N, C-alpha and C positions, 0 to 999 in steps of 0.2 A: 602243186603250189606255184603261183606265178612268181617269176624271178623279177627282181627290181631292175629296171632298165638303167643304162648308164646315163649320167647327167646330160641333159640336152637331147635325149632320145626323142624321136618322133612317135607320137601315139599311133598305133595301128587300130583302125576302126574295128577290125575283126576281133582283136583281143579284148577291146573294151566292150563290144557287143556281147561276146561270150561271157565275160565276167558279170555284166549287168543283166543278162538274160533278155536282151531286146535285139531288134534288127540293127544292121549297120546304118540304115537310113535314119533311124531314130537317133543314133549316136551322132550322126552328122548334123542333124537339126539342132541338137543340144549344143554341140561344140561351136556351131555357127550362130547361136542365139536366135534361131528361127522359132516362130510360133507353131502351135499345133502339137505341143507336148505337155502332158499334165505335170503339175508340180512334183508329184511323187516320182514319176518316171525320170524327170530331170534330176532329182536328187539321187536316184539310183545310179544314173549314168555318171554323175560327178563323184559319187562314192567309189564306183568302179575305177575311175580315173585315179583317184587317190590311192586305192589299194594296189594298183599296178605301178605306182610310183611315178606317174607322169605329172608334170606341172600343168595346172589349169591355165587355159588361155587368159590373157589379161582381161578380155571382155567379160569373162565369167567370174572374175574376182569381185564379188559384190561388196559394196560399202557397208560396214557394220552399223547396225541400228543402235549399238551401245555396248557397254561392258557390264557383265554380270559376274559378281564374285561368288566363288564356291569354296567354302572352308570345311575341310575334313580333318579327322584325327590322322594318326600315322597311317601310311599306306601298306604296312606289313600285314595287316588283316585284309585279305582279298575282297571282303565285301565293300570296303570303302572305294577302291579303284573301280569296282563294278558300278556303284552309284555314280561316281564321277564320270565314267564313260557315258552312261545313259544320259545324264543331265547335260553334259557337254554336247552330245549329239543333238539333243532336242533344241538346245539354245542355238546351236549353229544353224540348224534347219530353219529356225524362226528369225535368223538374221542377226543374232547377237553374238558377241565374242565372249566366251567364258574365260575367267581368270581363276585358275586353280591355286589355292593356298593350302598348304599342309602343315599341321602342327607336328612337332617332333620333340622328344625329350631334350631339354637344353636349348631348344630353338625358340622361334617366335610363339607367343601366346595367342589365344583367340582374340583377345582385346587388341593386341598389337597388329594382328593381321586385319582386323576390322578397320582400325584407324587408317592403315595403309590403303585399303581398298576405297574407303570414303575419300581420302585425300586424292586418290586417282580419279575420282568422279564416277564411280560405278553407279549404274542405274538401280541396282538392287543386290541382295546377298542371299544365298541359300546356305544354311548351316546343316551339316550332317552329323548327328550324334555329338552335338556341341555342349557347351555349358548349360544350355537349356534342359539337358537331360539329367543334370545333377541337382537333386533336390536341396542340397546344401549351398548351392552357388547363389551369388547376389544377382537377381534378375533385373536390377536397376540398369545394368549395362544395355539391355534391350529396350527398356523404356526410354533411355537417353538417345539411343540410335533412332527410334521412331520419332523422337522430338527433333532430330536433325533432318527429317524428311526422307530417310532412306528406307524403302520397303524391304522386307525380308520374309523368308519362309523357313520353318524348322522341320527337319526330318528326324524321326525316332527320338522322341522326348516330348514332354508336355508340361506346361505350368499354367495355372489360371492367372498368374501375375503378369503375363505378357499377352497383349492383344495382337495376334498374328495368325496366319494360317499354319496349321501343324499337319504333317503327314506321317502316319505311324503304322507299323505292323501290329496286328491284334495279338499281343503277347499272351493274353489269357486264353484265347481260343487255340493258340499254338500248343499250350500245355494240355488242353483238352485232347487235341489230336494225338499228341505223343503218349499221354497216359493211357488213353483208350487203346492205342495200338499195342502197347506193351502188356496191358491187362489181357487183351485178346490172345496174346502169345503165352499167357499163363504166369507172367511175373507178378509177384506179390510184394517184393521189396524193391521199390523203385526210388532212386535218388535223383536229386537235382543239383547240378554243379553250375553255379552262376558267379558273376562278378560282384563287386561291392554293392551293398544294399542301398546306398544313397542314390543310385541311378534309377530313374523312373521305369525303364523297361525291365530292370531286374525285379523291382517291387511288383510289377504287373505279372511277371512270370511266376513269382512265388505265390501270389494270390490265386492265379489259375491252377497252379500245381496243387496247392493245399485244397482248394475247392474240389477238384476232380479226383484227388486221392481219397478224400472223405466220401465222395459219391461211390467210388469203387470198393472201398474197404471200410470197416468199422473203426476208423481212426478219429481221434479228436484233432482239433487244429494244432495243438501242441505236439502231438505224436507225428503228424505229417510234417511239421516244421523241423523236427529232428532229422528228417531225411534231406534237408537242404544244407549245402556247404558253399560258403563264399570263398572266392579266391580272385586271381587276376584273369583278365580275358586273354590268356595266352596258353600256349601248349603246356608250359611249366605249371601254370595255374590250374589247368584242367587235370594234370597229372596229380597234383597235390590234393585237389578236391576229390578226385576219383579214389585215391588211396584211402581217404577217410571214409568214403561211402562204402567201399568194398569191405573195410574193417567192420562196418555196421551190418554186413550181410546182404548188401544190395546186389541183385543179379542183373539189374538194368540201370543205366544212368542217362539222364537227359542233360544236355549241356547248353550253356548260354550262347555259344557260338561254335563254329566248326573247328577253330583252333583248339578250344578246350576239349572238343571231342577227340581230336588227335592225341591230346595229352591223356585222356581217359583210356584210349586204346593202348598207349604206351604203358600206363600204370598196370593194366591187366596183364600185358605180356611180360613185364618185369617180374610179375608174381607167378609166372608159368601158366597163366590163364589164357584161354583162347577167346577171341571175339569173332563170331557171336556165340560160340558153343557154350562158354562159361559165363560170359558177361555180354549183354547187349548194350549198344551205345547209340544214342540219337544226337545229332548235331543241330545247329540252328544257323541259317543263312542260305545254304546251298550256293556258296560262292564258287567262282570258276575253278575248274580242275578237281573239284571235290569228287567227281565221279571216278577219277583215276586213283583214288585212295585205295589202300589195301587193309581191310576189305572196303569195297565201295560203300560210302557212308550213307546210312539212312539219316535224313535230315529234314528240317522244317524250312521250306523255301520262302524267303521274303520275295514278294512280287516287285522286284527292283525296277523293272521297266515301267510298270504302271505307277509306282510311287514317284519315280523320277519325273515322269510325264506330268503327273498331277502337281508336283512341286513347282515345275517350270510354269505350267499353266496358271497356277495361283499367283506366282510372282509377277508374271507378265500382265496379268489383269490388274495387279496393284500398280505396276509401272505405267500402264496406259490409262490409269484413272478410273478403272472399272473394278474396284476391289472385290475379291471373293469374300464370303462371310468369314470372319475371324473365328474359326472353329477347328476342331481336330477331325481330319479325314482318316478313317481307320481302314486298313486293307487286310483282307483275310490271307493268312499264310497257307501253304500247301504241304502236306506230309508226303515226302518222296521216299518210298521204301526201297532200300537197296540191300547190301549184304552185311551190314553191321548189327542187324537185329534178327533174332531167331527165338524159337520156343524155349521156355525155361526148362532146365533139366529136372 
């Protein structure tokens, strides 16, 4: 791992070239603002400069094309920093300066953060899992925002009451992948642990779960719904929901996010059950560091990079006066099988 140089250190071409995977001559051309280097290669060299802790030469500090606000929920759930990192990288590459605003209990609300960003003259706003995902929330806040001429894009959540580009993971298909995987492993009592029902992604997960459980087993919709437990999107919430599902005889549990999956594993262990020998657990998100869990977590991966790129593209088209269709762009998740699922006993 490269060491951070002391302040004021002079960049060594060889170090930067090695980090970027290019020749020293290419690094020299980039640092001196010479032509003959592709945009992608130039960005790679600048990223290497940043990673090694060197200050960019003044001539390479481009003037920002404008400010873009990014509003996320709390950062304790690692999927939100993952989205923020991707979106900020894409915005920076396109010449815009991202302004990250994070909600926290007792802190600023989404509406307050929105007003602050608008007052600062942002060119647009990207919302990640915001109030637009809450089916009980007042959507007039977004109608008013549009009336102020501020373009925006929504990630993970949808409402017909707002005209804007939406970018979502296909939650129903995610449940199909998870249920099919567990059925193939021989599980017949499969539970679903999710957050509050008022959230659109939760409703979609339940719909997908019920549909595919009924396809796999002779269940009625009501019987399948009995295998759903609502709680908080936290480790503690996952533990509480998993305890209820294990009490109902479930040998496999699909969770609404990876944090809840950690809670489900904790619930099983507190009962003297082993994962995956006695209980299989499937997460949702595949957020960073999940692969290092014990056991490594089988999970449904959100295509964060593709979704972040799509959200930025849609917003910048709005900003530049070439708006994308105001519709929902749905991305297919991927089942990543690791060590937390196994054949039913």
